[in-house]
C-alpha positions in Angstrom: 11.1 2.8 1.0 11.1 2.0 -2.6 14.3 0.0 -1.9 12.7 -2.4 0.5 8.9 -2.1 0.5 7.1 -0.4 -2.3 7.3 2.3 -4.9 4.6 4.8 -4.0 4.5 6.7 -7.3 2.1 4.2 -8.9 -0.2 4.7 -5.9 -0.2 8.4 -6.6 -1.0 7.7 -10.2 -3.8 5.5 -9.1 -5.2 8.3 -7.0 -5.4 10.5 -10.1 -7.0 7.8 -12.1 -9.6 7.2 -9.3 -10.5 10.9 -9.6 -11.4 10.2 -13.2 -13.6 7.4 -11.9 -15.5 9.5 -9.5 -13.3 10.2 -6.5 -13.7 13.9 -5.9 -10.4 15.8 -6.2 -9.5 17.4 -2.9 -11.9 15.2 -1.0 -9.2 12.8 0.3 -5.8 12.8 1.9 -3.1 10.3 1.4 -1.3 9.5 4.6 2.0 7.7 4.3 3.5 6.3 7.5 6.5 4.1 8.2 10.2 3.8 8.7 12.6 6.1 6.9 16.3 6.5 7.4 17.3 9.9 8.6 19.3 10.7 5.5 16.7 9.4 3.1 14.5 12.0 1.4 12.1 9.4 -0.2 9.1 10.5 1.8 9.7 14.2 1.2 10.1 13.4 -2.5 6.8 11.5 -2.6 5.1 14.5 -0.9 6.5 16.8 -3.5 5.3 14.6 -6.3 1.9 14.4 -4.7 1.8 18.2 -4.4 2.6 18.4 -8.2 -0.4 16.2 -8.8 -2.6 18.3 -6.5 -3.0 15.4 -4.0 -3.1 16.2 -0.3 -0.4 14.0 1.1 1.0 13.8 4.7 4.0 11.9 5.9 4.5 10.4 9.4 8.0 9.1 9.9 8.6 6.2 12.4 5.3 6.4 14.3 5.3 4.8 17.7 2.5 2.5 18.8 0.3 5.3 20.1 0.7 7.3 16.8 0.0 4.2 14.7 -3.2 3.5 16.5 -4.3 7.1 16.0 -3.4 6.9 12.3 -5.5 3.8 11.8 -8.3 5.4 13.8 -8.5 8.4 11.4 -8.2 6.3 8.2 -11.1 5.1 6.0 -9.0 2.7 3.9 -5.6 1.0 4.2 -3.6 0.7 1.0 -0.5 -1.6 0.6 0.5 -1.7 -3.0 3.8 -3.6 -2.4 5.9 -4.3 -5.5 8.8 -5.8 -3.7 9.6 -9.4 -3.2 11.0 -8.6 0.2 7.5 -7.8 1.6 6.2 -11.3 2.2 3.5 -11.0 4.9 2.1 -7.6 5.8 1.8 -7.1 9.5 0.4 -3.6 8.9 -2.5 -5.2 7.0 -3.4 -7.2 10.1 -3.2 -4.1 12.2 -5.4 -2.3 9.7 -7.9 -5.1 9.8 -8.0 -5.0 13.6 -8.7 -1.3 13.2 -11.7 -2.2 11.0 -10.3 -0.8 7.8 -10.9 -2.3 4.4 -7.6 -3.2 2.7 -6.5 -2.6 -0.9 -3.3 -4.6 -1.4 -1.1 -6.3 -4.0 -2.1 -9.8 -4.9 1.2 -10.8 -3.6 2.8 -13.5 -1.4 1.3 -13.6 2.1 -0.9 -10.6 1.3 -3.2 -13.2 -0.4 -3.8 -14.8 2.9 -4.7 -11.6 4.7 -7.4 -10.2 2.3 -10.5 -11.9 1.2 -11.3 -10.2 -2.2 -14.7 -8.5 -2.1 -15.2 -9.4 1.6 -12.4 -7.6 3.5 -10.9 -5.5 0.7 -9.5 -5.8 -2.7 -6.4 -7.6 -4.0 -4.8 -5.8 -6.9 -3.2 -7.9 -9.7 0.6 -7.8 -9.3 2.8 -9.1 -12.0 6.4 -10.3 -11.6 8.9 -12.7 -13.0 8.6 -16.4 -12.6 12.3 -16.7 -11.9 14.9 -14.1 -10.6 18.0 -16.2 -11.1 20.0 -13.5 -12.8 19.2 -11.0 -10.0 19.8 -13.6 -7.3 23.3 -14.4 -8.6 24.3 -10.7 -8.1 22.8 -10.6 -4.6 26.1 -11.5 -2.8 27.8 -8.6 -4.6 25.5 -5.7 -4.0 24.0 -4.0 -0.9 20.7 -5.6 0.1 18.8 -2.4 -0.7 20.0 -2.5 -4.3 19.1 -6.2 -4.5 15.6 -5.5 -3.3 15.2 -2.6 -5.7 16.3 -4.8 -8.6 13.7 -7.4 -7.7 11.0 -4.6 -7.2 11.8 -3.2 -10.7 10.7 -6.6 -12.1 7.3 -6.3 -10.5 4.3 -4.1 -11.3 1.0 -3.4 -9.5 -1.8 -2.8 -11.9 -3.0 0.8 -11.6 -6.5 0.5 -13.1 -7.9 -2.1 -10.6 -6.3 -0.2 -7.7 -7.9 3.1 -8.9 -11.3 1.3 -9.3 -11.1 -0.1 -5.8 -10.2 3.3 -4.4 -13.1 5.0 -6.2 -15.5 2.3 -5.2 -14.6 2.5 -1.5 -14.7 6.3 -1.5 -18.2 6.3 -3.0 -19.6 3.5 -0.7 -19.1 4.2 3.0 -21.4 1.2 3.8 -19.1 -1.1 1.8 -16.0 0.3 3.7 -17.8 -0.3 7.0 -18.9 -3.8 6.1 -15.5 -4.8 4.7 -13.7 -3.3 7.7 -16.0 -5.2 10.2 -15.4 -8.5 8.3 -11.7 -7.9 8.2 -11.6 -7.3 12.0 -13.6 -10.5 12.6 -11.2 -12.4 10.4 -8.0 -10.9 12.0 -9.3 -11.5 15.6 -10.4 -15.1 14.8 -6.9 -16.0 13.8 
């Protein structure tokens, strides 16, 4: 959800930019998986936007453990462009590493501890405020989703480096494999 995890529109824009950098249009699928409240149409809206951009996009809502393992098994790359201060560690990145997937992620909080740039994946520059005092003062008076959204709106994941990482990994299956193997070794070694 853009309220509590990440805004996926920049990722879709990065896909289009990666196409300009060599990623063949129509040669990839974006698979979005995760929690979504029943009344929330966020995932469907992202799918609609992806369709408008001619990006093949699938949505898997609330996958169970078996489905998650199957999703990791069919993936080539794991992408986590979080722009939300609420996302501090990234358990899914560890799961992706165990599944031998290279990771492209925000250079953000605990994510920095889970990706070794150039070895297990790529960290994408993520810019945000040094202080969030004005937003924090309002936190007690607004729903937590709104608070997280306000924090996220102060952060940005740089598109160009994300697009370059996507295009590079698409063009180099041996690099994907090597990064994935190193990521798995790192995740299992603790």
